[in-house]
Backbone and ligand atoms as CSV (ligand in chain L), in Angstrom:
chain,resi,resn,atom,element,x,y,z
A,1,MET,N,N,109.227,61.852,143.308
A,1,MET,CA,C,109.989,63.113,143.240
A,1,MET,C,C,110.022,63.645,141.813
A,2,MET,N,N,110.433,62.739,140.894
A,2,MET,CA,C,110.492,63.101,139.477
A,2,MET,C,C,109.109,63.492,138.961
A,3,SER,N,N,108.086,62.720,139.385
A,3,SER,CA,C,106.738,63.004,138.869
A,3,SER,C,C,106.237,64.362,139.379
A,4,HIS,N,N,106.662,64.724,140.595
A,4,HIS,CA,C,106.290,66.052,141.100
A,4,HIS,C,C,106.886,67.155,140.238
A,5,PHE,N,N,108.126,66.874,139.874
A,5,PHE,CA,C,108.827,67.869,139.073
A,5,PHE,C,C,108.158,68.046,137.709
A,6,ILE,N,N,107.740,66.893,137.121
A,6,ILE,CA,C,107.064,66.959,135.825
A,6,ILE,C,C,105.725,67.696,135.943
A,7,THR,N,N,105.016,67.397,137.021
A,7,THR,CA,C,103.741,68.099,137.246
A,7,THR,C,C,103.978,69.605,137.342
A,8,PHE,N,N,105.053,69.933,138.044
A,8,PHE,CA,C,105.405,71.353,138.212
A,8,PHE,C,C,105.689,71.996,136.846
A,9,LEU,N,N,106.463,71.302,136.038
A,9,LEU,CA,C,106.795,71.818,134.706
A,9,LEU,C,C,105.552,71.994,133.852
A,10,LEU,N,N,104.674,70.995,133.961
A,10,LEU,CA,C,103.444,71.050,133.165
A,10,LEU,C,C,102.576,72.232,133.566
A,11,SER,N,N,102.444,72.447,134.869
A,11,SER,CA,C,101.584,73.567,135.289
A,11,SER,C,C,102.199,74.894,134.890
A,12,LEU,N,N,103.525,74.918,134.898
A,12,LEU,CA,C,104.213,76.137,134.477
A,12,LEU,C,C,103.906,76.422,133.008
A,13,THR,N,N,103.944,75.370,132.192
A,13,THR,CA,C,103.657,75.515,130.765
A,13,THR,C,C,102.229,75.998,130.552
A,14,VAL,N,N,101.281,75.354,131.269
A,14,VAL,CA,C,99.873,75.732,131.136
A,14,VAL,C,C,99.685,77.190,131.520
A,15,LEU,N,N,100.341,77.578,132.615
A,15,LEU,CA,C,100.232,78.950,133.098
A,15,LEU,C,C,100.748,79.949,132.055
A,16,THR,N,N,101.890,79.605,131.476
A,16,THR,CA,C,102.487,80.472,130.463
A,16,THR,C,C,101.554,80.606,129.263
A,17,LEU,N,N,101.000,79.482,128.835
A,17,LEU,CA,C,100.089,79.500,127.690
A,17,LEU,C,C,98.858,80.349,127.983
A,18,LEU,N,N,98.326,80.188,129.200
A,18,LEU,CA,C,97.135,80.950,129.580
A,18,LEU,C,C,97.419,82.444,129.560
A,19,THR,N,N,98.543,82.821,130.147
A,19,THR,CA,C,98.917,84.229,130.200
A,19,THR,C,C,99.081,84.786,128.788
A,20,TYR,N,N,99.728,83.951,127.960
A,20,TYR,CA,C,99.981,84.399,126.597
A,20,TYR,C,C,98.675,84.623,125.843
A,21,SER,N,N,97.744,83.662,125.937
A,21,SER,CA,C,96.504,83.799,125.166
A,21,SER,C,C,95.654,84.937,125.720
A,22,ALA,N,N,95.744,85.167,127.049
A,22,ALA,CA,C,94.969,86.267,127.624
A,22,ALA,C,C,95.456,87.591,127.069
A,23,SER,N,N,96.786,87.730,126.925
A,23,SER,CA,C,97.291,89.028,126.482
A,23,SER,C,C,96.988,89.274,125.004
A,24,SER,N,N,96.916,88.192,124.194
A,24,SER,CA,C,96.578,88.479,122.800
A,24,SER,C,C,95.067,88.604,122.630
A,25,GLU,N,N,94.319,88.006,123.579
A,25,GLU,CA,C,92.869,88.117,123.479
A,25,GLU,C,C,92.376,89.524,123.820
A,26,ASN,N,N,93.042,90.222,124.733
A,26,ASN,CA,C,92.544,91.552,125.059
A,26,ASN,C,C,92.905,92.551,123.960
A,27,GLY,N,N,93.665,92.118,122.977
A,27,GLY,CA,C,93.817,92.901,121.770
A,27,GLY,C,C,94.864,93.984,121.780
A,28,ASP,N,N,95.631,94.103,122.870
A,28,ASP,CA,C,96.644,95.152,122.936
A,28,ASP,C,C,97.602,95.111,121.749
A,29,ASP,N,N,98.007,93.894,121.395
A,29,ASP,CA,C,98.959,93.747,120.294
A,29,ASP,C,C,98.357,94.209,118.983
A,30,TYR,N,N,97.100,93.872,118.766
A,30,TYR,CA,C,96.449,94.225,117.505
A,30,TYR,C,C,96.357,95.735,117.324
A,31,VAL,N,N,95.894,96.413,118.355
A,31,VAL,CA,C,95.712,97.866,118.206
A,31,VAL,C,C,97.073,98.561,118.075
A,32,GLN,N,N,98.066,98.077,118.799
A,32,GLN,CA,C,99.392,98.695,118.696
A,32,GLN,C,C,99.980,98.489,117.313
A,33,ASP,N,N,99.751,97.306,116.790
A,33,ASP,CA,C,100.228,97.000,115.452
A,33,ASP,C,C,99.526,97.881,114.413
A,34,ALA,N,N,98.204,97.969,114.520
A,34,ALA,CA,C,97.431,98.771,113.563
A,34,ALA,C,C,97.841,100.240,113.642
A,35,CYS,N,N,98.042,100.740,114.857
A,35,CYS,CA,C,98.337,102.156,115.046
A,35,CYS,C,C,99.779,102.511,114.712
A,36,SER,N,N,100.612,101.510,114.459
A,36,SER,CA,C,102.018,101.798,114.205
A,36,SER,C,C,102.228,102.641,112.949
A,37,VAL,N,N,101.234,102.680,112.048
A,37,VAL,CA,C,101.389,103.486,110.832
A,37,VAL,C,C,100.903,104.923,111.029
A,38,THR,N,N,100.340,105.227,112.193
A,38,THR,CA,C,99.747,106.547,112.391
A,38,THR,C,C,100.739,107.519,113.021
A,39,ARG,N,N,100.441,108.802,112.864
A,39,ARG,CA,C,101.331,109.822,113.385
A,39,ARG,C,C,101.071,110.098,114.871
A,40,TYR,N,N,99.793,110.076,115.265
A,40,TYR,CA,C,99.442,110.355,116.664
A,40,TYR,C,C,99.069,109.032,117.304
A,41,ARG,N,N,100.103,108.266,117.616
A,41,ARG,CA,C,99.923,106.870,117.967
A,41,ARG,C,C,99.169,106.656,119.279
A,42,ASN,N,N,99.492,107.467,120.288
A,42,ASN,CA,C,98.796,107.272,121.569
A,42,ASN,C,C,97.309,107.547,121.441
A,43,LEU,N,N,96.991,108.604,120.717
A,43,LEU,CA,C,95.595,108.933,120.477
A,43,LEU,C,C,94.915,107.807,119.695
A,44,CYS,N,N,95.633,107.253,118.730
A,44,CYS,CA,C,95.109,106.141,117.934
A,44,CYS,C,C,94.797,104.952,118.836
A,45,ILE,N,N,95.751,104.591,119.683
A,45,ILE,CA,C,95.563,103.433,120.554
A,45,ILE,C,C,94.395,103.672,121.513
A,46,ARG,N,N,94.331,104.883,122.075
A,46,ARG,CA,C,93.252,105.197,123.011
A,46,ARG,C,C,91.889,105.141,122.332
A,47,SER,N,N,91.804,105.735,121.126
A,47,SER,CA,C,90.476,105.828,120.514
A,47,SER,C,C,90.060,104.546,119.799
A,48,LEU,N,N,91.020,103.703,119.419
A,48,LEU,CA,C,90.641,102.517,118.634
A,48,LEU,C,C,90.740,101.187,119.373
A,49,SER,N,N,91.243,101.211,120.614
A,49,SER,CA,C,91.387,99.925,121.313
A,49,SER,C,C,90.075,99.140,121.447
A,50,PRO,N,N,88.913,99.805,121.539
A,50,PRO,CA,C,87.677,98.991,121.613
A,50,PRO,C,C,87.446,98.098,120.385
A,51,PHE,N,N,88.120,98.387,119.274
A,51,PHE,CA,C,87.900,97.611,118.050
A,51,PHE,C,C,88.880,96.443,117.915
A,52,SER,N,N,89.842,96.385,118.833
A,52,SER,CA,C,90.931,95.438,118.702
A,52,SER,C,C,90.490,93.990,118.511
A,53,THR,N,N,89.589,93.526,119.357
A,53,THR,CA,C,89.240,92.103,119.314
A,53,THR,C,C,88.449,91.736,118.073
A,54,THR,N,N,87.726,92.685,117.485
A,54,THR,CA,C,87.011,92.356,116.255
A,54,THR,C,C,87.868,92.598,115.014
A,55,ALA,N,N,88.696,93.647,115.047
A,55,ALA,CA,C,89.470,93.984,113.847
A,55,ALA,C,C,90.699,93.092,113.682
A,56,LYS,N,N,91.276,92.678,114.797
A,56,LYS,CA,C,92.498,91.863,114.772
A,56,LYS,C,C,93.530,92.403,113.776
A,57,ARG,N,N,93.810,91.657,112.706
A,57,ARG,CA,C,94.807,92.152,111.742
A,57,ARG,C,C,94.180,92.496,110.393
A,58,ASN,N,N,92.902,92.841,110.440
A,58,ASN,CA,C,92.203,93.124,109.186
A,58,ASN,C,C,92.252,94.616,108.845
A,59,PRO,N,N,93.032,95.000,107.831
A,59,PRO,CA,C,93.204,96.433,107.525
A,59,PRO,C,C,91.910,97.127,107.099
A,60,THR,N,N,90.985,96.369,106.517
A,60,THR,CA,C,89.699,96.976,106.126
A,60,THR,C,C,88.915,97.400,107.370
A,61,THR,N,N,88.859,96.512,108.343
A,61,THR,CA,C,88.128,96.829,109.572
A,61,THR,C,C,88.780,97.992,110.317
A,62,TRP,N,N,90.104,98.031,110.335
A,62,TRP,CA,C,90.786,99.138,111.007
A,62,TRP,C,C,90.507,100.459,110.311
A,63,ALA,N,N,90.516,100.463,108.974
A,63,ALA,CA,C,90.248,101.706,108.242
A,63,ALA,C,C,88.829,102.186,108.540
A,64,ARG,N,N,87.868,101.267,108.512
A,64,ARG,CA,C,86.485,101.646,108.822
A,64,ARG,C,C,86.360,102.172,110.246
A,65,ALA,N,N,87.036,101.497,111.174
A,65,ALA,CA,C,86.979,101.920,112.577
A,65,ALA,C,C,87.549,103.329,112.719
A,66,GLY,N,N,88.663,103.578,112.043
A,66,GLY,CA,C,89.293,104.896,112.107
A,66,GLY,C,C,88.364,105.976,111.603
A,67,VAL,N,N,87.698,105.703,110.473
A,67,VAL,CA,C,86.802,106.703,109.905
A,67,VAL,C,C,85.563,106.875,110.782
A,68,SER,N,N,85.026,105.789,111.329
A,68,SER,CA,C,83.815,106.002,112.137
A,68,SER,C,C,84.100,106.721,113.451
A,69,VAL,N,N,85.251,106.464,114.040
A,69,VAL,CA,C,85.611,107.222,115.247
A,69,VAL,C,C,85.793,108.708,114.901
A,70,THR,N,N,86.359,108.966,113.721
A,70,THR,CA,C,86.529,110.352,113.276
A,70,THR,C,C,85.171,111.035,113.098
A,71,ILE,N,N,84.221,110.312,112.503
A,71,ILE,CA,C,82.881,110.879,112.309
A,71,ILE,C,C,82.245,111.249,113.653
A,72,SER,N,N,82.323,110.348,114.624
A,72,SER,CA,C,81.714,110.641,115.934
A,72,SER,C,C,82.311,111.888,116.561
A,73,GLU,N,N,83.637,111.977,116.530
A,73,GLU,CA,C,84.284,113.125,117.153
A,73,GLU,C,C,83.999,114.410,116.375
A,74,ALA,N,N,84.025,114.328,115.033
A,74,ALA,CA,C,83.749,115.515,114.212
A,74,ALA,C,C,82.310,116.005,114.439
A,75,LYS,N,N,81.380,115.065,114.613
A,75,LYS,CA,C,79.989,115.447,114.883
A,75,LYS,C,C,79.861,116.188,116.204
A,76,ARG,N,N,80.559,115.660,117.220
A,76,ARG,CA,C,80.519,116.309,118.534
A,76,ARG,C,C,81.044,117.737,118.445
A,77,VAL,N,N,82.179,117.906,117.764
A,77,VAL,CA,C,82.768,119.237,117.650
A,77,VAL,C,C,81.881,120.139,116.792
A,78,ALA,N,N,81.301,119.564,115.717
A,78,ALA,CA,C,80.425,120.366,114.855
A,78,ALA,C,C,79.226,120.908,115.635
A,79,SER,N,N,78.629,120.085,116.489
A,79,SER,CA,C,77.463,120.602,117.198
A,79,SER,C,C,77.865,121.615,118.266
A,80,HIS,N,N,79.061,121.457,118.804
A,80,HIS,CA,C,79.602,122.452,119.730
A,80,HIS,C,C,79.810,123.782,118.993
A,81,LEU,N,N,80.316,123.700,117.764
A,81,LEU,CA,C,80.534,124.907,116.951
A,81,LEU,C,C,79.212,125.600,116.638
A,82,VAL,N,N,78.183,124.806,116.327
A,82,VAL,CA,C,76.865,125.380,116.037
A,82,VAL,C,C,76.365,126.158,117.252
A,83,LYS,N,N,76.528,125.562,118.416
A,83,LYS,CA,C,76.081,126.205,119.650
A,83,LYS,C,C,76.819,127.519,119.873
A,84,LEU,N,N,78.150,127.478,119.752
A,84,LEU,CA,C,78.965,128.670,119.971
A,84,LEU,C,C,78.654,129.754,118.945
A,85,SER,N,N,78.459,129.357,117.681
A,85,SER,CA,C,78.255,130.358,116.635
A,85,SER,C,C,76.905,131.045,116.780
A,86,SER,N,N,75.927,130.342,117.358
A,86,SER,CA,C,74.616,130.984,117.501
A,86,SER,C,C,74.586,131.919,118.703
A,87,SER,N,N,75.597,131.780,119.577
A,87,SER,CA,C,75.601,132.661,120.743
A,87,SER,C,C,76.231,134.022,120.423
A,88,GLY,N,N,76.719,134.176,119.186
A,88,GLY,CA,C,77.261,135.479,118.785
A,88,GLY,C,C,78.621,135.756,119.373
A,89,GLY,N,N,78.936,137.015,119.591
A,89,GLY,CA,C,80.233,137.375,120.160
A,89,GLY,C,C,81.265,137.669,119.082
A,90,ARG,N,N,82.476,137.904,119.570
A,90,ARG,CA,C,83.572,138.336,118.699
A,90,ARG,C,C,83.894,137.398,117.553
A,91,TYR,N,N,83.716,136.103,117.811
A,91,TYR,CA,C,84.209,135.122,116.847
A,91,TYR,C,C,83.117,134.581,115.954
A,92,LYS,N,N,81.966,135.254,115.966
A,92,LYS,CA,C,80.806,134.738,115.222
A,92,LYS,C,C,81.148,134.381,113.777
A,93,GLY,N,N,81.857,135.297,113.103
A,93,GLY,CA,C,82.199,135.046,111.701
A,93,GLY,C,C,83.049,133.804,111.510
A,94,ALA,N,N,84.121,133.705,112.293
A,94,ALA,CA,C,85.014,132.551,112.198
A,94,ALA,C,C,84.273,131.265,112.551
A,95,LEU,N,N,83.397,131.360,113.554
A,95,LEU,CA,C,82.645,130.172,113.973
A,95,LEU,C,C,81.683,129.706,112.888
A,96,GLN,N,N,81.015,130.672,112.259
A,96,GLN,CA,C,80.086,130.301,111.187
A,96,GLN,C,C,80.823,129.647,110.020
A,97,ASP,N,N,81.994,130.188,109.692
A,97,ASP,CA,C,82.811,129.566,108.636
A,97,ASP,C,C,83.157,128.128,109.013
A,98,CYS,N,N,83.515,127.944,110.266
A,98,CYS,CA,C,83.874,126.611,110.741
A,98,CYS,C,C,82.706,125.644,110.654
A,99,VAL,N,N,81.521,126.120,110.967
A,99,VAL,CA,C,80.339,125.262,110.897
A,99,VAL,C,C,80.181,124.736,109.476
A,100,GLU,N,N,80.341,125.630,108.498
A,100,GLU,CA,C,80.206,125.238,107.092
A,100,GLU,C,C,81.281,124.243,106.674
A,101,VAL,N,N,82.498,124.590,107.054
A,101,VAL,CA,C,83.645,123.775,106.691
A,101,VAL,C,C,83.552,122.383,107.343
A,102,PHE,N,N,83.033,122.338,108.567
A,102,PHE,CA,C,82.871,121.053,109.239
A,102,PHE,C,C,81.785,120.210,108.586
A,103,GLN,N,N,80.766,120.894,108.062
A,103,GLN,CA,C,79.720,120.157,107.359
A,103,GLN,C,C,80.306,119.457,106.138
A,104,ASP,N,N,81.147,120.196,105.433
A,104,ASP,CA,C,81.811,119.642,104.252
A,104,ASP,C,C,82.720,118.479,104.653
A,105,SER,N,N,83.427,118.665,105.752
A,105,SER,CA,C,84.314,117.630,106.259
A,105,SER,C,C,83.517,116.364,106.592
A,106,LEU,N,N,82.379,116.543,107.250
A,106,LEU,CA,C,81.540,115.394,107.603
A,106,LEU,C,C,80.985,114.689,106.362
A,107,ASP,N,N,80.625,115.469,105.344
A,107,ASP,CA,C,80.163,114.851,104.082
A,107,ASP,C,C,81.248,113.938,103.512
A,108,ASN,N,N,82.469,114.458,103.493
A,108,ASN,CA,C,83.589,113.672,102.965
A,108,ASN,C,C,83.845,112.415,103.795
A,109,LEU,N,N,83.707,112.542,105.103
A,109,LEU,CA,C,83.920,111.388,105.979
A,109,LEU,C,C,82.837,110.330,105.766
A,110,HIS,N,N,81.590,110.786,105.642
A,110,HIS,CA,C,80.481,109.846,105.409
A,110,HIS,C,C,80.632,109.117,104.078
A,111,LYS,N,N,80.997,109.877,103.037
A,111,LYS,CA,C,81.213,109.247,101.724
A,111,LYS,C,C,82.299,108.185,101.820
A,112,SER,N,N,83.362,108.513,102.563
A,112,SER,CA,C,84.484,107.581,102.715
A,112,SER,C,C,84.041,106.292,103.400
A,113,LEU,N,N,83.293,106.446,104.491
A,113,LEU,CA,C,82.853,105.259,105.223
A,113,LEU,C,C,81.948,104.399,104.350
A,114,TYR,N,N,81.076,105.064,103.601
A,114,TYR,CA,C,80.173,104.334,102.722
A,114,TYR,C,C,80.968,103.465,101.737
A,115,VAL,N,N,81.965,104.052,101.098
A,115,VAL,CA,C,82.760,103.299,100.114
A,115,VAL,C,C,83.577,102.193,100.795
A,116,LEU,N,N,84.081,102.477,101.984
A,116,LEU,CA,C,84.852,101.446,102.697
A,116,LEU,C,C,84.001,100.229,103.042
A,117,ARG,N,N,82.684,100.434,103.095
A,117,ARG,CA,C,81.774,99.316,103.376
A,117,ARG,C,C,81.381,98.557,102.124
A,118,GLU,N,N,81.710,99.148,100.963
A,118,GLU,CA,C,81.299,98.549,99.690
A,118,GLU,C,C,82.512,98.156,98.850
A,119,LEU,N,N,83.634,97.889,99.471
A,119,LEU,CA,C,84.842,97.603,98.697
A,119,LEU,C,C,84.671,96.339,97.872
A,120,ASN,N,N,85.247,96.402,96.691
A,120,ASN,CA,C,85.048,95.338,95.729
A,120,ASN,C,C,86.363,95.124,94.994
A,121,GLY,N,N,86.785,93.892,94.894
A,121,GLY,CA,C,88.069,93.559,94.297
A,121,GLY,C,C,88.350,94.233,92.970
A,122,GLN,N,N,87.311,94.310,92.145
A,122,GLN,CA,C,87.519,94.843,90.799
A,122,GLN,C,C,87.716,96.365,90.763
A,123,THR,N,N,87.043,97.067,91.688
A,123,THR,CA,C,87.114,98.530,91.665
A,123,THR,C,C,87.945,99.073,92.830
A,124,PHE,N,N,88.590,98.162,93.545
A,124,PHE,CA,C,89.328,98.532,94.755
A,124,PHE,C,C,90.245,99.746,94.575
A,125,THR,N,N,91.058,99.734,93.537
A,125,THR,CA,C,92.032,100.810,93.361
A,125,THR,C,C,91.370,102.175,93.212
A,126,SER,N,N,90.331,102.250,92.388
A,126,SER,CA,C,89.693,103.560,92.196
A,126,SER,C,C,88.869,103.939,93.434
A,127,GLN,N,N,88.305,102.958,94.112
A,127,GLN,CA,C,87.581,103.260,95.354
A,127,GLN,C,C,88.529,103.834,96.399
A,128,MET,N,N,89.691,103.218,96.550
A,128,MET,CA,C,90.646,103.696,97.542
A,128,MET,C,C,91.199,105.066,97.157
A,129,SER,N,N,91.293,105.319,95.866
A,129,SER,CA,C,91.760,106.628,95.443
A,129,SER,C,C,90.726,107.705,95.821
A,130,ASP,N,N,89.432,107.387,95.652
A,130,ASP,CA,C,88.372,108.320,96.086
A,130,ASP,C,C,88.441,108.562,97.590
A,131,VAL,N,N,88.527,107.483,98.340
A,131,VAL,CA,C,88.527,107.606,99.801
A,131,VAL,C,C,89.714,108.449,100.279
A,132,THR,N,N,90.871,108.212,99.681
A,132,THR,CA,C,92.053,108.987,100.053
A,132,THR,C,C,91.844,110.474,99.774
A,133,THR,N,N,91.257,110.763,98.609
A,133,THR,CA,C,90.984,112.153,98.249
A,133,THR,C,C,90.015,112.804,99.249
A,134,TRP,N,N,88.946,112.103,99.573
A,134,TRP,CA,C,87.945,112.668,100.494
A,134,TRP,C,C,88.482,112.840,101.905
A,135,MET,N,N,89.279,111.873,102.345
A,135,MET,CA,C,89.853,111.986,103.691
A,135,MET,C,C,90.836,113.154,103.765
A,136,SER,N,N,91.603,113.356,102.690
A,136,SER,CA,C,92.527,114.491,102.672
A,136,SER,C,C,91.760,115.802,102.670
A,137,ALA,N,N,90.629,115.828,101.927
A,137,ALA,CA,C,89.807,117.038,101.898
A,137,ALA,C,C,89.235,117.329,103.282
A,138,ALA,N,N,88.815,116.275,103.988
A,138,ALA,CA,C,88.276,116.451,105.348
A,138,ALA,C,C,89.336,117.060,106.261
A,139,LEU,N,N,90.554,116.571,106.113
A,139,LEU,CA,C,91.668,117.065,106.925
A,139,LEU,C,C,91.958,118.535,106.614
A,140,THR,N,N,91.943,118.869,105.330
A,140,THR,CA,C,92.177,120.254,104.926
A,140,THR,C,C,91.114,121.179,105.511
A,141,ASP,N,N,89.845,120.735,105.457
A,141,ASP,CA,C,88.748,121.525,106.026
A,141,ASP,C,C,88.978,121.833,107.497
A,142,GLU,N,N,89.362,120.804,108.247
A,142,GLU,CA,C,89.569,120.997,109.687
A,142,GLU,C,C,90.713,121.967,109.948
A,143,ASP,N,N,91.754,121.868,109.142
A,143,ASP,CA,C,92.872,122.786,109.304
A,143,ASP,C,C,92.476,124.208,108.924
A,144,THR,N,N,91.601,124.339,107.910
A,144,THR,CA,C,91.094,125.653,107.521
A,144,THR,C,C,90.345,126.293,108.677
A,145,CYS,N,N,89.520,125.498,109.327
A,145,CYS,CA,C,88.752,125.992,110.476
A,145,CYS,C,C,89.702,126.465,111.571
A,146,LEU,N,N,90.713,125.679,111.835
A,146,LEU,CA,C,91.705,126.007,112.857
A,146,LEU,C,C,92.408,127.326,112.533
A,147,ASP,N,N,92.743,127.523,111.250
A,147,ASP,CA,C,93.427,128.740,110.828
A,147,ASP,C,C,92.596,129.986,111.127
A,148,GLY,N,N,91.275,129.841,111.074
A,148,GLY,CA,C,90.389,130.973,111.335
A,148,GLY,C,C,90.562,131.566,112.728
A,149,PHE,N,N,91.123,130.785,113.641
A,149,PHE,CA,C,91.286,131.272,115.010
A,149,PHE,C,C,92.735,131.577,115.359
A,150,SER,N,N,93.620,131.475,114.363
A,150,SER,CA,C,95.028,131.639,114.720
A,150,SER,C,C,95.268,133.075,115.162
A,151,GLY,N,N,96.078,133.220,116.168
A,151,GLY,CA,C,96.369,134.540,116.706
A,151,GLY,C,C,95.405,134.967,117.800
A,152,HIS,N,N,94.267,134.257,117.913
A,152,HIS,CA,C,93.328,134.605,118.974
A,152,HIS,C,C,93.713,133.938,120.275
A,153,LYS,N,N,93.539,134.668,121.353
A,153,LYS,CA,C,93.857,134.097,122.655
A,153,LYS,C,C,92.563,133.908,123.443
A,154,GLY,N,N,92.698,133.608,124.679
A,154,GLY,CA,C,91.499,133.427,125.498
A,154,GLY,C,C,91.228,131.961,125.744
A,155,ARG,N,N,90.726,131.682,126.940
A,155,ARG,CA,C,90.579,130.304,127.369
A,155,ARG,C,C,89.595,129.519,126.505
A,156,GLN,N,N,88.458,130.162,126.181
A,156,GLN,CA,C,87.436,129.448,125.428
A,156,GLN,C,C,87.929,129.066,124.034
A,157,ILE,N,N,88.621,130.012,123.388
A,157,ILE,CA,C,89.149,129.757,122.051
A,157,ILE,C,C,90.235,128.693,122.107
A,158,LYS,N,N,91.071,128.770,123.145
A,158,LYS,CA,C,92.132,127.761,123.314
A,158,LYS,C,C,91.532,126.363,123.406
A,159,SER,N,N,90.472,126.249,124.190
A,159,SER,CA,C,89.901,124.915,124.378
A,159,SER,C,C,89.190,124.438,123.102
A,160,LEU,N,N,88.594,125.399,122.387
A,160,LEU,CA,C,87.984,125.054,121.096
A,160,LEU,C,C,89.057,124.593,120.113
A,161,GLN,N,N,90.163,125.332,120.079
A,161,GLN,CA,C,91.273,124.955,119.192
A,161,GLN,C,C,91.778,123.543,119.510
A,162,ASN,N,N,91.853,123.226,120.801
A,162,ASN,CA,C,92.295,121.878,121.184
A,162,ASN,C,C,91.355,120.801,120.654
A,163,ARG,N,N,90.070,121.080,120.740
A,163,ARG,CA,C,89.106,120.078,120.272
A,163,ARG,C,C,89.176,119.904,118.757
A,164,ILE,N,N,89.350,121.016,118.037
A,164,ILE,CA,C,89.434,120.935,116.576
A,164,ILE,C,C,90.738,120.241,116.169
A,165,ARG,N,N,91.818,120.591,116.867
A,165,ARG,CA,C,93.097,119.952,116.589
A,165,ARG,C,C,93.003,118.445,116.817
A,166,ASN,N,N,92.312,118.089,117.884
A,166,ASN,CA,C,92.085,116.677,118.193
A,166,ASN,C,C,91.386,115.954,117.026
A,167,VAL,N,N,90.362,116.584,116.473
A,167,VAL,CA,C,89.666,115.973,115.330
A,167,VAL,C,C,90.626,115.842,114.151
A,168,SER,N,N,91.449,116.856,113.946
A,168,SER,CA,C,92.345,116.783,112.798
A,168,SER,C,C,93.405,115.684,113.011
A,169,TYR,N,N,93.841,115.463,114.245
A,169,TYR,CA,C,94.778,114.357,114.526
A,169,TYR,C,C,94.108,113.005,114.280
A,170,ILE,N,N,92.862,112.896,114.731
A,170,ILE,CA,C,92.137,111.625,114.555
A,170,ILE,C,C,91.898,111.357,113.070
A,171,THR,N,N,91.636,112.429,112.322
A,171,THR,CA,C,91.446,112.288,110.875
A,171,THR,C,C,92.747,111.865,110.203
A,172,SER,N,N,93.850,112.481,110.637
A,172,SER,CA,C,95.155,112.116,110.090
A,172,SER,C,C,95.442,110.633,110.355
A,173,ASN,N,N,95.112,110.164,111.555
A,173,ASN,CA,C,95.295,108.741,111.874
A,173,ASN,C,C,94.435,107.863,110.963
A,174,ALA,N,N,93.180,108.274,110.768
A,174,ALA,CA,C,92.276,107.479,109.926
A,174,ALA,C,C,92.801,107.430,108.491
A,175,LEU,N,N,93.336,108.563,108.032
A,175,LEU,CA,C,93.900,108.602,106.680
A,175,LEU,C,C,95.093,107.647,106.564
A,176,ALA,N,N,95.892,107.563,107.604
A,176,ALA,CA,C,97.027,106.625,107.595
A,176,ALA,C,C,96.529,105.175,107.524
A,177,LEU,N,N,95.441,104.881,108.231
A,177,LEU,CA,C,94.874,103.522,108.183
A,177,LEU,C,C,94.299,103.223,106.801
A,178,VAL,N,N,93.730,104.257,106.170
A,178,VAL,CA,C,93.206,104.127,104.808
A,178,VAL,C,C,94.358,103.870,103.825
A,179,ASN,N,N,95.435,104.630,103.980
A,179,ASN,CA,C,96.604,104.432,103.109
A,179,ASN,C,C,97.186,103.041,103.278
A,180,LYS,N,N,97.182,102.574,104.525
A,180,LYS,CA,C,97.685,101.232,104.799
A,180,LYS,C,C,96.836,100.197,104.050
A,181,LEU,N,N,95.530,100.356,104.140
A,181,LEU,CA,C,94.620,99.447,103.440
A,181,LEU,C,C,94.854,99.503,101.935
A,182,ALA,N,N,95.058,100.725,101.421
A,182,ALA,CA,C,95.270,100.877,99.979
A,182,ALA,C,C,96.505,100.106,99.514
A,183,THR,N,N,97.520,100.031,100.363
A,183,THR,CA,C,98.724,99.315,99.938
A,183,THR,C,C,98.656,97.811,100.190
A,184,THR,N,N,97.885,97.404,101.220
A,184,THR,CA,C,97.835,95.958,101.505
A,184,THR,C,C,96.724,95.234,100.758
A,185,GLY,N,N,95.668,95.949,100.407
A,185,GLY,CA,C,94.552,95.316,99.712
A,185,GLY,C,C,93.508,94.761,100.658
A,186,VAL,N,N,92.356,94.387,100.100
A,186,VAL,CA,C,91.255,93.869,100.914
A,186,VAL,C,C,91.590,92.461,101.392
A,187,SER,N,N,91.210,92.188,102.640
A,187,SER,CA,C,91.417,90.823,103.106
A,187,SER,C,C,90.110,90.183,103.561
A,188,ASP,N,N,88.999,90.887,103.379
A,188,ASP,CA,C,87.714,90.232,103.640
A,188,ASP,C,C,86.775,90.534,102.489
A,189,PRO,N,N,85.793,89.679,102.242
A,189,PRO,CA,C,84.939,89.861,101.083
A,189,PRO,C,C,84.017,91.069,101.212
L,1,LIG,C1,C,89.786,113.674,121.307
L,1,LIG,O1,O,89.018,112.652,120.695
L,1,LIG,C2,C,88.872,111.484,121.466
L,1,LIG,C3,C,88.202,110.401,120.627
L,1,LIG,O2,O,86.902,110.696,120.264
L,1,LIG,C4,C,88.099,111.831,122.726
L,1,LIG,O3,O,87.946,110.685,123.518
L,1,LIG,C5,C,88.852,112.926,123.496
L,1,LIG,O4,O,88.088,113.338,124.593
L,1,LIG,C6,C,89.118,114.119,122.594
L,1,LIG,N1,N,89.984,115.085,123.273
L,1,LIG,C7,C,89.777,116.414,123.210
L,1,LIG,C8,C,90.814,117.270,123.860
L,1,LIG,O5,O,88.818,116.916,122.655
């Protein structure tokens, strides 16, 4: 009777341990923890959860992940803008401005990712200062593009504005991850 009870207790313990390790292995805790410093947290969790199991608690990996997800989304929106601007219409001028501004934004994002891959203990502070500056410039560019359409109505413009706003939110999140890294320091060589 007693031995049955002990067996029962043991299996309960094993079960609890298994459940616990499964939940930390799928990375939910890691991504939620990393995204806690961001302003658009749900978007952060949705867009960065694929990196959870590799990034774990490494702020360098999270910052890089944030910037690379931003690059992918900014590229998608930039090519959409190119398509729309070549089709002419009422917003041609604003669209062309946006294409230019997005190119500049992408340059800043690429430079940032490059430096985040080359972080070095000795130059860390000045490298992070550059990255912060470039990420802020990228964010400003996206907001400039958005301003070009303010006051305009219409379904197509609304949906374009949503996509650009989305990029600016993702950039803001990436900048928060960069700032987090700047304050915690490098944890991988
Ligand atoms: C916002 O960006 C994310 C991440 O790339 C993407 O999955 C989502 O479809 C985008 N949403 C809009 C409204 O563009």
